[in-house]
C-alpha positions, 0 to 999 in steps of 0.5 A: 892173212893180210885186202880198172884200165885194161888188164894187160896194161894194169898195175899192181902196188904191193911187194909180196915178200916172205922172210927167208925164214918163213919160205916153204921148202917145197915150192911150185915149178911155175907161177904166173901173175895176172892183174885182173882189175885195178880201180879206185880214186887213187888209180883212175884209168890210164894212171897206173902201169904194170911192168912184169919180168919176162919169166912172170915172176916179178912185177912193178906197179907205178902210179902217176896220180895216187895223191891224197891231200888236205888243208889249203887248196884241197877239195873236200874228198882229196884227203882220202884216195884208194886203189883196189887190185884184183890179182889172179895167181896161177900155180900147179895143183897141190899148192896154196899160198898166202901173203907174208909181207907187202912193201909200199913207198911214196913221198910225204909233205906233211906240215907241223900238226898234220898226219898221213896214213897208209893202209893195206887190206888183203883178202881172197875172193869169196872169203870173209877172213882178211887182214889189214895193216896201217902206218901213220906218219906225223908232220913235219915231214917232207921226205920219201916214206916206206911202209912194210906190212909183215905177218907172222907164220900163224897170221898168214891166211892161205887160199883154199886148196883146190880152189881158184880165188883171186887175191884182193889188195886194197890200199889207201892214203889218208891225210889229216890237216890237223892244226895245219889247216891253213897250209897244204899237206899231201902224201903220194903212193909212187910204186910197189915192186912185187915178185914171186921169188919163192924164197922171199915173196909168197908163203907157199905150202902143200895142200 
């Protein structure tokens, strides 16, 4: 459906949530999540951190330098930042999963005439089929922002049954100064909470 710091201390940035109406009646007995790699201009080494619950069914990723900016005081490549996450999800044989929803949040300070964009892309390793969602915010805005990527049941892309395929999530922040090039506009990605509560998070199905 929907696209590095040491793996043990590394972080993720998407809430994986499936609406209750879409939750599978059959769900795995166990699920574990491992962040294999995190890299990109928005999450250089040491600036992303993951906090996982004791039961490994929930995790939060936080960023300290995920910021895109344009206009006065910005560099030529500052207008776009990205972070790619490679995630291994382990679960019993006989099941497969897809991503039904992802939530992102941060802070935006956009001048009149400027715009900011958050984009999330999702795909399984070795599969050309994927999905992406884009959310645009227009200035003037100086406030927290939140964006949700949501797929219908028919749009969900599932990992192939019986195969181990890592999930890749690529996020991007982009700021366009527009007519406010003489002022500074910026947008940050703060964190994304993610959990594997089968009622809300992944969309599960039996193979």
